[in-house]
N, C-alpha and C positions, 0 to 999 in steps of 0.2 A: 630246615620250616622255619620258619622263624614262630614266637610265640606272641601272635595278636589278634589281636578281635574281630569276630569272623566280619569283611562286607563283600562286596557279588562278584570282584574283582580275585578277591582271597578263595571265595565258590568253587567258582571258576580254575579256582588253580588247582584246588582238590578234587575238583572233576579230573580233571588229566588223569592227574593221579591215580583217583579207582580206578578208571581206563585204562591207564600203563598197564594195571597191575597184572601179572600172570595167574592164571589157576590158586594156585596155592597157597600167595601173596593175597587175595584176595579170602579164600577160604581163611587164613591167618586173622588179618585183619575179622571177619565175621564171630569166628570162636571169641574170640578177643571182645568183640562188642554183645557178644552175649551174656559168658561169662560175666565178663564186669556188670553190668545190670538183672541177672539174672534173678537173685534173689527181690531185688527192688520189685521187676518183672511179680513173682512167689504173690507178696505181700496184696499187690493192685486188688490182681487176680482175686489172694482172696476175700479183696475190703467187697470186689467186684458183688462175687456171691453172694456177700451178707447183705450188700445195696441190694440184690434181687430179689431176694428171702424177704425185708423187711418191705418192699412192696406191698407185703400182703395186708399192708393198716391198706394200700388205697383199693385191691381189691374190696374190703369188704365195707371203706363208701362207693363204693359200683355197687357190689352182691349186697347189702347190707349184711351179711355174714365172714368169719373168717374160715368155712369148714369148705366148699368147693374150689377153692382155689388150696390150700393149709396143705395137702401131698405136691401140687407138682414146683411148688416155692420149695419145702423143706427137700426136699431128695436136691438140691441141688451139695445138703451136707458129700453127702456116700462122693457123687467125682470130687469133691473138692477135698478130701480128705484121703483117700486111692490119690491125684493130683503129691498130696506134701512126701503122700511114702511114696510113692514110684520115682518120684521127680528128686530127688534127693541118691539116689540110687544113679538115678543115669549122669556117663559118663561126657558120650558123646552129645555135643553142641545140636547139631539138627536134633536128635530127636528131643532136646529140650523144650525147643522154637514145638515143634512138632505138638508139644502134653498141653503147651502152653496153651495153644490151640483150640485144641481137643476143648480144656474148660473153660475156653471165651466160648464158644458153641454151643455146651451146656448150660454157657446162663443162655445163649440164644433160642437155646427146646426148650430149657425151660422157661423161662420166659410166654413163649409159642404154648404150650400146653397149656398153662392157666388161661388166658388168653381166650381157649376150649372154652371156659367156665365159668367167662364172666359173659353176663344181661347186658352190657357194655362195651362196646369194642370197638369203640371208633377213639378212644384215645393209647392204642395201640400207637400209632403214628410217634406218639411225642419217647414212649417207651421205644423207641430203635432207633432216635437222633438217640441215647442216652450209652447207646452201643458199642457207639465209637471214639467213647472219649478213652474205654477197654482196649479198642484196638490201637485205642495211640500209645494207649501205656505198651501193646506191645510190640510197637515199633519201637521202641531203644533198645530190645534184646533179638529183634529181629534183624530181617530184611526185604525190602522188597519184591521179591518174588511169592514169597509165604506171605507176604499182608494182602499180597494183590489174587492165589489162588485162596484165601481165606475169604475174601469178598465175595468171589462168585462162590464161595459157600457157602456164603451167607442173604447171597439174592440166589439161590434155591430153594435155602431152609422156606426164603416171604415168597415164592412162589408156588413151591409143593405145600408149602401152608394154607396159603389162601386156597385153591384147589375146595378144602373140606374147612376150612376156618368161612370163608368168604366175610372178607375184610372191608363192610358198609365204605370207603375211605382209601381204598386196596392204591387208585391211581397217585391221592397223597404220601402213600410212605413214600412208592420211592420219588415221586420229586423230592420227597426233604431230603434220601439216602442218596441216590444220584450223588448231589454238589458235596456233603460229606465229606463219601469215597474218594470224588475225589480230591477234598482237600486233605484225608490223613495221607493214601496214597502218595502223594506228592513234597507232602510233612513228611514220613518216614523217605524222604531222600534225602532230603534237607538234613535230616537227624542224622541221614547217616557217615553222610559230609562234616554233621558239625562231630564228631565220635573219630570220625576217621584224620583229624587236625588233633585227639588230645593222643589215636594212637601214636600218631609220630613221633610228637613229641616226647613219649610212656617211650618208640622201641630205638629214639636217637640217645633220650635218656643212660638204658638198658646197655645202648653197646659203648656210651660215654662209659661207667661203670666199672668196665670189662678191657678198655682198650685204653693202654702206654697212646701220652696225649702226643710226644717224640713223633714217635718211631710208628703209627696206627697198629701195632701189631696186641698179643694181646695181655695184661699184668697181670700178675700175679691169682690179683681178684677172682681172674680168667681162669688159668691155675684149678685153683680152692674149686670150681666147678667141674672143672677136667677128672681130676684125681676124687673124687667125692662119692664115698663109698656109695650113692643112691646113681650117680648118678656111671650108668656100664657108655663112655666114650672111648675108652681104649681099649678096638678090635683087637687082640693077641693072632698072627704073633707081631708084638706092636715094637721098637725100639726109641730109642731116646738116642740125645741130640747135646750135647753141652758146647756152642761154640765160645769163644769172644776174638775182637780186634785185637791182632800183635802190635804190640807196641803202641796199645793205645795211647798213653800217658803221651810220647813225645809227641802223636796225631797234636795233641792241647797244649802241648807244651811252645811248639812250632809256629801249632797256627791259629790258636789260639780258642777255646771255649765253642763260639760262636762254630766254629769250623767243625769240633768237633762231632758240633751238639749235628751237623747238615751230613756228616758218614757213619753214623748214629738212624739219624734216619735213613737216608740210599738204602743203609743193609738192610733198616725193616723197610721199606718196598722192594730189594733185590729179595730176598727169605722169600717173604711169602707170594711173588709171581714163578719164584722157579716151584715153591714143595707144589703136591698136589689139594684140594679145594678138601680133604678131611683130613688134612694136618692141621693142623696147630701148632705156630708161631706165636713167643714168648717172650716180651723182655724179661728176664728174670733181674737182672740188675747191673749198672751202670751202662759197661759194654757186655756184658752177658743176656747170653742167647736159646731161650731153652725151648730146643723145636719133636715134639708128640708122633709118629711116625704109628700112628697106626692102622693093622695088617699090613704090618709092614716088617719082610724078616730083618735083619741086620750085614746082612751079605747085600742085599738089597740096598738097605737105607744109605753103609761105604758109598756103592757105587754113584747114586744121586747125590752126597757129600762132597766127594770129591769130587763131582763135574759142580759144584754149585764152588768150590775153594776155587777152582782153577778160573771156573769165568770171573768170578771175582779175579782175579790175583792180575790180569788180562780187559778190566773190563775199560775204556775205555774212556766213559759219563763218568765215572768215578771222583764225586769233588776232588780228591786227594789221595797218590797213592797209597795205598792198605791192604792187607793181608788179612786172614783171620786165622785163625787153629781151630782145629772142632772131633771131639772125642766123643765114643756111640758104647753104648747097654746095651743090653738086648731086657726088656721088660718083662719078666714075669707073675704082676699079680704085688710085687711090693717099692710103692713108684721110694720111698724113702734110700730103697738099696740101690735099683737102677740111677736114681738122678747121683749115690755115693758115687756108683763105678764109671758115668761118663765123663763125673767129673773129673777120675781118676784118672780114664784115661783125654781125658785133653790137658792136664795132670801134662804126660808122657807125653801128647807132642806138643808141647812146651819145648822142654828139655831132651825135646831133638832134635830139634833146631825152627821148632815153628814153622809155616803154610801149609798144614801139612792132620791129616785126619788121621787118628789111631781109634782099632776095636778097642774097646774093652781084653776084649777072650783073647786079643793078642799081644799083651799083657807083657 
């Protein structure tokens, strides 16, 4: 996705992307959206609570006293404080969105509670309009279903409260709020598309940062992520494979470096398509590749790699004829040691004539 300004055609393109996402991909997107904007939403909700409390000044203008609405207005302090305590401990993005909307509706209920004590209730219609500003803020971190459900609750609150408050201008309240509702739900959808554009660019940059440009396999940065102690990506039993292209210097000397690049790109694609989805293919340096096989005993790994070696040696779509040699070691938790063992096994394959796979245990 190119980084460009949003226009109607770009929005249509983004809509197609959103519709084409799987359930898991859409969940990842909404999680990113929530986490990215959550702190901003939290600050704005807090500001909304403070603004609702400040309406006690206009309450005094209508009632001639602070006392009637003092408790309803300042009652918002409790849910606001609880929100700050609980929200910080919640890691699930769906629960975070629920907490956001719950605090927003605390503001609604506090306002309704205050209106009960107002002698003049005609101005509640203007108060409900300001709630849409808070709902618009929630659109940044939420998703349209949550927004729609929140509005259903909002109108239930209005209709239920009307039964015992009897707003003098209830028809006007509804008439003013319905257009705002459509506008906010539409804004929610548009904001999601705008954030999707940003999300896709972020994902693309994240992939590029851990991908080798030429071979399109993982790079050393990706390897660091995999072997990081906090990342349990390598499930044991596991195997490490070091491999390289036999006589690769001759390929460059005979056909030129552009052809050498084509060979490397071919091998990267071939290895990616030949291993399992959970395996990691890394360009370790030059013509050397490292493959990490999680949850794969060395004997199974040997059969896989020997099959790959044989298929490469006979593949008809190779840019030029070339073979590979590989060394395999068992991974038992010490990555550096396993890597040295795999490299030693690769060296043995070279000594034994190349175009073969060697297990470190058989050296």
